[in-house]
Residue, then its C-alpha position, 0 to 999 in steps of 0.5 A: m514465507g519462512t523465519a529466516e525470510r521474515r529475519g531478513t536473513s538467509e538459512d545459508s547465511v545462519t548456517r555459516e554463521r554456526a560453523s565459524r564458530v569455535p567448536e567448544e563454543t555453543d549458545r548455553g556454554i557447554p562445550v561440544n566435547g561434552e565437559a562442563v564449563g562454569g559461568g555460562a557463555k561468557a565464561n567460555g569467551w562467547a557472548r550472547e548476540e543481541r536480539r533483533p527488535l520485535w518491530v522491523e520496518e519493511p517496505a510496502k510491496h504495493r503501491r498504496l491506494p489513492d485517497p478517493v479509492r480508500t475512502a469508498a472501499v472503507r466506506a463498502v466494509l462498513i456498509i457490508a459489515v452493518t448488513l451482515i449484522q442486520a442480516m444475522v439479527a433478522f435471522l436469529a429473530t425469526l427463529a425467535g418468532s419475534w415481531l422484530a423479524f420482519p422489519m429487520v428482513i426488510s431493512s437487510v434487503f435494503s442494506t445488501v442493495m446499499a451494500t451492493w452499491g458501496v462495492l460498485d462505488v469502489w470499482v468506478t471510483r477506482q477505474v475513474w482514478n486510473q483513467r484520470n490519473g494514468v496507470v504506469s503499466t497501461p501503454s494505452s493509457t488515456a491519461r498519459a495521452l492527455r498528458r502528452e497533449r498538455r505538454r504539446a499545448r504548453r511548448q506551443a504557447r512558450v514558442t508563440e510567447r518568445a515570438q511576440e517577445r522577439i517581435r517587441r524587442q526588434s521593433g524598438a519600444g512601443q515605435l510605431s514607424h521605423s523614422 
C-alpha cells in the first residue's frame, strides 16, 4: 500500500494538482524561474494547504469476529503466551542447572497441552457459531435451512390462527347453535 493509497488520493490527482498551479508558485515560495520572492509563500499569493489529521477512520475490511469466537481467541493467545514464557524459563533454568528446571519442564508440557486445547477451542467455537448463525457465502448452510423451516412454521401458525378467528367471527359470539 503506497502513501497515496493511505492518504485516500491517487497519484494522478496529486500530479494534476501540481500541474494546475501557476508556474511561478511553489511549495516554499521560490518561483520556478529562479527569482527569489520576499515574504515566502503567502507573498506569492499561494497559502499553505491544511494538513490532514494524523488519525483517519477507515471502514473495516473484514467483519468483526463474533463475541464467543473472540473470547476463545483471546483466551488461547493468553495461554500460548504463558506457555512460551514457561518454556523459556524451563530452558534457562536447565542451562543454569537450577532445581527449578524439572518442575518448569513438567509445567511447560502441561501448558503445551492447554495451548493446544485453546487453539482447538477457537476452531470449534468458530465452527459452531457459523453453523448456528449461518454463513452468508455458503449456500448449503444448515442455519439457513433452519431459518427457512422456522419461517414456514410461523406462516402456517398465522394461517391457522386467522382461520380460527374467522370461524369464531362467522359462528357468532359464543352461540352454540344457529337458532
